[in-house]
N, C-alpha and C positions, 0 to 999 in steps of 0.2 A: 678652900674646897677644890679638889681637882675638877678640871673641865671634862665632861663626858667625851668619849670618842666620837668620831663622825657616825659610826654605825649605831652607837648607842642613841646619839642625838636623833638619827632617823627613826629609830625604834620608839623613843619618847614622843616625838612629833605624832606619829602614826597613833599612838595610844590616846594622846590628848584630843586629836581630831575625831577618833572614833568615839570617845566618850562624850564630847560636847555637841557633835553634829546630830541632827535628828536623823532617824533611820530612813533610807529611801525605800519607797515601795518597789517590790519586785516587778520587773517587767513581764507582762503577760506574752507568752509565746504564741506567735501566729500559727494556727493550724495549717498543716500542709494542704494545698489546693486538692480538691477531690479529682480523681481520674476521669477524663472525658469518657463518655459511654462508648463502648465499642461499636463501630459502624461496619455493618455488613459490606457495603460497596467499598469502603476504604481500607479496612482492616482484614475482614474475613475472606471476601471474594479473591483477592490475589493468592491467598494460601491454597484455596480450593482449586484455582486455575492451575497452579504449579503442581499439585499433587493428585487430583481427584478427576478433573473434567475429562482427561484423555480416555478414561475407562468408563465414565458415567455421563454419556451424552446421547442424543437421539440415535445417532448412527452406530454407536457402540454401548448399549446399555448394560453393563456387567451386572448380574444379579437383578436384571430388570430395574435398575435403579438409575434415573435420570436426574442430574443435578442442575441442569442448565436453566430451570425455572425455580423459583423459590417455593411455589406451591408443590412441586414434584419433589424438591429437596426435602421438604418437611415431612412429606407423607411417607417416603421410603420406598423400598423395593421388595422383592419376594421374601427377603429375610426379615426385614422390619416392616411388616405390613401395616402396622398402625403408625402413630405420630413418631417420627424419628428424633426430633428435637427435645421434646419435653421442656418447653420453656420455663426457666426458673429453677430447674431441677437438673443440674448437670450430672449427678450421680445416677440419675434414672434415664439419662438421654442415651439412646443407643449409638447416636454419632459420636458423642464423647467417649463411649465405651470403646469404639473401634479404633479411635486414634491414640488412646493411651498406650503406653509401651507393653502392658499386659493383656491388651485387648485380643480377642479370639473370635474370628480371624482379625489380625491387626491390619490396619490400612495406614499408608499405601501398601498394597499387597506386595509381598516379596521385595520390599524396599526398606531402607533405613527409616526408623520412626521419624516423626516430625520433631524438630527441635522443641526442647521444653518450653520455650518462650511461646512458640506458636500454639502449642496444646493449651498453655495457661490462657492464651488470648481467646481461643475458641471456647474454652470452659467459661470464661468471664462473660463472653458474649451471650452463651446459654443461660447463664445465671442472671443476667440483666434483662432477659425475656426474649431472646433470640429474635430481635426486631429486624424487619426488612426496610431499608431506607431507599429502595429504588423507586420506580414509578408504579409497577403494577406486579403482584405476586405471580401472575401468569406470563409475564414477558421473559424473554431470554436475557437473563441478566448478564451473561458473558458477552452478548452483543452490546448492551448498553455500557459495560465497562470498557470494551475496546473503543466505543464511540467517544466516551468522555475522558480517556486516558490521554495525557499529554506527554509526549516524548520530544525532547528537543534535539536537532541535529547538532552533532559535534562541532565545535568551532575548528578543530583540526581532525581529520580522519585518521584513525590508527590503521586502516587498511582501505584499500580501494574496493568499491562495490560494483556488482555487474551493472552494465548500461543496458536498461530495457526500454528506454525512450529517448529519441533525440528529435528535435524540431528547429527550424530556422525561424527566427523572429523577423518581422516585416523589414527590420533595419539590418538584417544580416549577422546577427549574433546567433549562437547556437545555444539551445536549452537542452539539458541533459538531466536524466533521473539521477537522484541521489538517495540517501538515507533520511527518511522523514522530510524530504525537501526536493525541490527542483533547482538546479544550478545554472546560471548563464554565464557564458564564456564569449570573450572577443575572439574575432577570427584568428588571432595570433596565440590563443590558448591561454590568455589571462583571465582570471576570475572577474566577472563583472556584475554579480548580484546573486542572491539566494532568496527563494520563495520557500519559506519554512512552514511548519504546522501541518504537514501532510502525513497520511499513513506510512507504514514502513517503506512500501515499494511504489514507484510510479511506473505504470506499463506503457502509458501513451501520453503524448503532449501535442495539443493541436492549437493553431491560431486561425482565427477567421481571416478571410481574404483581405478584408479592409484594415486588418491589424487592431481592431478595437476589442477583441475577445480573446482570451486564452483559457483553455480547458485541460484538466489533467485527469487521467484515469488511474486510480490508486487502490491500495488495499493491504491489509495483513493477511497473507494467505491462509485461507481455511477459516478465518475468524470474522473478517470485516472488510467491507469494500465500498467506495463511493467515487464519484467524479466531482471535481471542484471546479467552479467557474470564476473567472477573474476579468475585470475590466482593465483595459490597457490604454494608457495615456503616454505620449512620446516623452521620454526623458525621466519617466517616474516608474517605480516598481509596480508590478501587477497589483491590483486591488481586489481583495477577496469580495465576491458577491454572494454565492450561495453554494450549498451542496446539493447533489443530484445522485439519483439511482443508489441510494444507500442499500446495502445488502450484506448478507452473512458470509461472503467470500469476495474476492477481488473483482474490481472492475477493470477489464483489460484494454478496452478501446473507447475512443471519443473521436467524433468528427463534426465539423460545422458544414452546413449547406453552403453552396457558392456565395449566397448574398448575406450570410452570417445570421440570419433570422431564426434558424433552428439549430439545435445541437443534438446529435445522437450519441447514445452510450450502449455498451454491451459488456458482458463479463461472464463469470463463472456461474451465475445464477440462470444462464441461457436466456435471459429477457432482452429484447431489444427495446429501447425506449427513446422517444423523440420529444424534446422540450422546446418550447418557445424561449429563445435566448434571452430577451429582454425581460419577460414577464414571469418565466419559470413554470409556466403552465405545461402539464404532461399532455402532449398532442396525439401520441400514438405509442401503443405498447404491445408487443406480441412475443409469445414463447412458442417458437416453431423449431428450434434446434433440440437435439437429444443430448447435447454435451456442451462444454464451454463454448462461448463465442469470443474468438481472439482477436478479431478485426472488423472494421465497419468503414464503409465509404459511401458518400453521396455521388449521385450521378451529376453531370455538368449542369443540368437544369434544376437539380434539387428535387426532383419529383420522386426518385427512386433511391433505394439504399441496397447496397450489396454487403454481405456477411462472409466471414470466414470461420470455420468452426471445427473443434476437435472431433466432431462427429463424422468427419471425413467428407463434409459437403460444404459447398458454397451456395448461397441463396440470394435472390433479388426480391425485394419488397416494394410495393407501391405505397408510398407514405400517405398520399391524399386519399386513395381508396381503402387504405388499411388492409391490404391483403397481400399474401404471398403470390409471386408471379412464376417463378421458376426455381428449380434446384439443380445444381451440377454436382454430380457424384464422382467425376472423372479421375480425381486423384487417388482414390481408395486409401489414402492416408490422411492424417491430420492436415487441415488447412489452416495456414498461419497469416497470410496476408491477402489483401484484396483491393483492387481499385478499378474504377471505370475507364475505358478508352475516352479520349478526347471528345469523340462524336457521340458517346453515351450509348452506342449500339452494341457494345460487347464489354466483357469484364475480363480482367486478368487475375488469376488466383495462384498463390504459391503455396507449395506443400511438402510434406514429409516425403513424397516420391521423388524429391530432387529435380522437380520440374516447375516452371511457371506455364501455366495453360491459359489460353485466350478462347472464350466462348461466347456464343451469341445468347441474346436474352428475349428474342422475339419469338414467342410461342414454344420454342424448344432450346434447351441448353446443348448446343452442339459446338464441339471443340473445332476451332478453325486453324489453330497454330499452336505451337509450344516452344518454349525456350529451355535449352538443355545445356549440358556441359558442366553442371554443378557437381561437386564431390560430396553431397549430402543434402540434408533437408534445407529448404529455403524458407527463412523465417520472416523476411521483409521485402517488400517491393516499394518502389516510388517511380513516379512519371514526372518528366520535365513539364513546365507549364504549357509548352507548344504541343504536348502529346506525342513528340517524335522518339524520344529516348526512354527506355525503361532501364531502370537500375534495380538489382536484385542482390541479396546476400544471405549468407546462412552458415551452415556447419563447416564449410571448407575453409572459413577465414578469408574469403575474398568477396570483393564487390565486383560485380560484372555489369557491363552496359550493353544494351542491344538497341538495334533499330525496331521500334515498336511495330511497324506495318509489315515487316518481313521476317522478324526474329533473327536477323543476321547479327552475329556477335561483333561488337565494336572494341571494347577494351576490358582488361582484367586489371583491377587495382589491388595490389598486394601490399601487405604490411602488417595486418593484424596477426596477432599470435593465438587468438582464441575465437571461439564461435561469435559471429556478428548476429545480435539480436534486434538492432534498431538501425533504421535508415531513413534518410530525409534528403529532399532536394530543395535548394534555396529557391526563393520567389523569382528570381531572375533566371533560374535554370543554369546558372554557370557552375555552381558547386553542389557537391553532396558531403553529407556528414553520416558517418557510421559509428555505432557504438558496440564495444565488445564485451564478452562476459568477464573479462579481466579488468574491466574498468576504464579502458582506453577509448577515447574518441579521435577519430581521424576525420579531417577535412580535405576534400579532394577537388582538383580542378577537373570538371567533366570534359573539357574541350581536349586537354592533352592527357588526362589520366594521371597527372603527377600530384603528389601530396602537397597541401598547403600548410597544414599544421597536424600535430598529433600530441595528445596530452592525456594524462589521467585525470578524469572528472571527479576528483575527490579533495575538496578544499583543504589545504594545509597538510596534506599528506606528503611525507618525505620518504620516497622508497629507497630501499638500499639494495645493492646487488645489481644484477642485470638492468632492471627497469630503470634504475637511476641514470644509466648510460644512454638511454634512448634519446 
């Protein structure tokens, strides 16, 4: 009998095995996992922020429809007088009807329809009951969304960002504003640390005189703002302590009292606040300006506070008596910076009128002298610790120094290629740091006016072209 070929042997073996082996039970298929319920805060809210909130907020309520609280979002506006959502019934929901491609009128108005995936997500949210997973239906959920949103600063910046704050640390480093962070730099321009987890922009950074505290005034413009307080230990990065002055717009200014026991904040909500630094208690709060408060400074004895405002005035407040003392309207333009003279008897303020003006605070705000020669608005002022030298900078790209007592011009420090928004003097009074809109920080020797270092305060950024050759 001839032997079967190898292919026939394999087939025969398969037949024998299949005929003698018991049948194996079919494996039960695992059902696919059920999709997670749609979250308003996580899934729905970002879609509404991108496409709806610009036209349906308290300041611009198109069709009388405000969507920034869930209660109002559900109620509707003048077109949808009744419930807009119809939980569980997407085909009866006026909101869903408006976002569908055939909606009339279709939203977003005069723009491309929402992507199909986003429409489907909103429909599923309504089908699941249109539930709100924030804290309260009456709260401003856009504020809560901003407050809880976490954005990490990039490890390497793709572009340089404007410098809106600089400060010297007690040990001589320079802190500069960044994107969702504050960066620390050695005197030679080498990166020396990053404090992350802040809102988009930092407008001011301050250290207590004893070096134990750091505060930053921050915000996402037009959406959210706060001041952050940190404790500082030698050789260690700043340690977060608490948030202060949360608001629905940016906080622009922060300052410590000379003894570090109190910290003041001010910003776009026009409210001046003073806190107990160690305990966090709110000690004083006043809303006396008609527009943004852009800067704040304590008097040398810590009893008074001076402010600078976009309402074209500078004011002085008595912190202990909790009252306004005097108002100076002399700039007739926005006032950007403010500080007390070393003796506490007068205030210097910088404004959009291209002047720094010194005025008295005893009974009447009387101008006693001014510092001129600027080629544009003055955005920042700083005083050396001995009170003898005033530094000022602004829209003409220069830092200028003056004798404070007689307004005599001393030096003009040139090198910036863009507007200077931030200025600080070192604790020993020997150096100044300035920050420009183009992202450049420059460190200067105040005695001879010569540059010490200049760098782009953008970690990991590798500029091309003219900037790279600086």
